[in-house]
C-alpha positions as a printed Julia matrix, in Angstrom:
151×3 Matrix{Float64}:
   6.6     1.73   29.63
   5.61    2.18   25.96
   7.83    0.9    23.18
   8.08    3.72   20.63
   9.56    1.53   17.91
   7.62    0.86   14.75
   7.34   -2.72   13.59
   5.67   -4.12   10.5
   4.25   -7.59   10.05
   1.85   -9.58    7.92
  -1.71   -9.18    9.2
  -5.15  -10.58    8.36
  -7.19   -8.42    5.99
  -9.8    -7.47    8.6
  -7.14   -5.49   10.5
  -6.91   -3.14    7.5
 -10.59   -2.15    7.53
 -10.58    0.57   10.21
  -7.8     2.59    8.56
  -9.2     1.93    5.07
 -12.55    3.33    6.25
 -11.15    6.39    8.02
  -8.44    7.39    5.55
  -9.29    6.02    2.11
 -13.0     5.38    1.87
 -15.04    7.59    4.2
 -17.58    7.88    1.35
 -18.49    4.17    1.63
 -21.64    3.87    3.66
 -22.41    0.12    3.43
 -19.73   -0.88    5.96
 -17.81   -3.07    3.48
 -14.13   -2.16    3.43
 -12.79   -5.38    1.97
 -11.38   -5.77   -1.54
 -12.36   -8.65   -3.78
  -8.72   -9.82   -3.76
  -8.17   -9.66    0.01
  -8.27  -13.44    0.41
  -6.55  -14.41   -2.84
  -3.71  -16.87   -2.23
  -1.03  -14.5    -3.58
  -2.32  -11.45   -1.68
  -0.76  -10.35    1.58
  -1.47   -7.49    3.97
   1.0    -5.57    6.09
   0.42   -3.5     9.18
   2.82   -1.17   10.93
   2.36   -0.99   14.69
   3.38    1.57   17.27
   2.84    0.62   20.91
   0.67   -2.33   19.75
  -1.64    0.02   17.81
  -1.91   -0.48   14.06
  -1.11    2.86   12.43
  -0.44    2.03    8.76
  -1.71   -0.68    6.38
  -1.12   -1.87    2.85
  -2.35   -4.7     0.64
  -0.13   -6.37   -1.94
  -1.7    -8.23   -4.85
  -0.07  -10.31   -7.56
  -1.35   -8.43  -10.6
   0.27   -7.52  -13.9
   0.0    -4.11  -15.5
   0.4    -4.18  -19.3
   2.22   -0.84  -19.21
   5.29   -2.74  -18.0
   7.15   -5.34  -20.02
   8.03   -7.79  -17.28
   6.54  -10.72  -15.42
   6.17  -11.25  -11.67
   4.5    -7.97  -10.8
   2.71   -7.0    -7.61
   0.31   -4.14   -7.12
   0.07   -2.1    -3.94
  -3.54   -1.36   -3.0
  -5.24    0.49   -0.17
  -2.14    1.79    1.57
  -3.04    4.25    4.29
  -1.72    5.7     7.52
  -3.76    6.95   10.45
  -3.69   10.76   10.23
  -2.26   11.1    13.76
   0.81    9.06   12.74
   1.76   10.61    9.42
   5.34   11.89    9.02
   6.54    9.39   11.64
   7.93    6.81    9.17
   5.08    4.33    9.64
   4.31    4.18    5.91
   7.98    4.06    4.97
   8.58    1.22    7.43
   5.66   -0.67    5.89
   6.85    0.0     2.34
  10.41   -1.17    3.05
   9.12   -4.38    4.66
   6.98   -4.99    1.58
  10.0    -4.54   -0.7
  11.93   -7.1     1.38
   9.05   -9.62    1.13
   8.53   -9.01   -2.58
  12.22   -9.42   -3.4
  12.15  -12.76   -1.57
   9.22  -13.75   -3.8
  11.34  -12.88   -6.86
   9.01  -10.04   -7.79
  10.35   -7.83  -10.56
   8.07   -4.81  -10.23
   5.77   -3.18   -7.7
   3.22   -0.71   -9.03
   0.26    1.24   -7.68
  -2.44    3.77   -8.5
  -1.24    6.67   -6.36
  -3.49    9.46   -5.22
  -2.06   12.83   -6.24
  -1.59   13.74   -2.57
   0.58   10.65   -2.0
   2.99   11.11   -4.91
   5.68   12.83   -2.82
   5.69    9.89   -0.41
   6.09    7.35   -3.22
   8.85    9.43   -4.79
  10.61    9.45   -1.4
  10.8     5.64   -1.54
  12.22    5.75   -5.09
   9.07    5.03   -7.07
   8.79    6.57  -10.53
   5.59    7.56  -12.33
   4.13    7.09  -15.77
   3.01   10.19  -17.65
  -0.51   11.45  -17.23
  -3.16   11.31  -14.55
  -6.59    9.7   -14.43
  -9.64   10.05  -12.25
 -11.04    7.3   -10.05
 -14.68    8.13   -9.26
 -15.43    9.24   -5.66
 -11.69    9.29   -4.91
  -9.89   11.68   -7.28
  -6.9    12.08   -9.54
  -4.23    9.35   -9.61
  -0.94    8.48  -11.3
   0.51    5.03  -11.94
   3.74    4.68   -9.96
   6.25    1.86   -9.98
   9.58    0.54   -8.76
  11.68   -2.24  -10.27
  12.91   -4.73   -7.68
  14.82   -7.68   -9.12
  15.7    -6.67  -12.66
């Protein structure tokens, strides 16, 4: 009997590649879906599972953004949810688990470059945005979004 509960856990980076390819980077043709920071010692990856199938992924990188006047920042990169599992709380479950982990690491701020189409999701988990948008080639318009954690 299937277990219809979502659960999120730390995963190895290679488990993020399939969803990264399908959702975020279908334009990449060389088969490389890793990020240069995937194996950095302060980077971690989360996966949300439903019935043992990974349905949402996110990568969290210790990286400061000079737009914010605080230390101990993390950046969310390459967050994506399988299209068949959107609107089922997979991404929210992943995001909330990340917040729990980051607070335990004494992180003060989480920020990301959010695609315009994802802004409503990030607002739903209490992220705010800086003014203005910017274009990332081959991907589209983005906004910087953020949430303070331990301040």
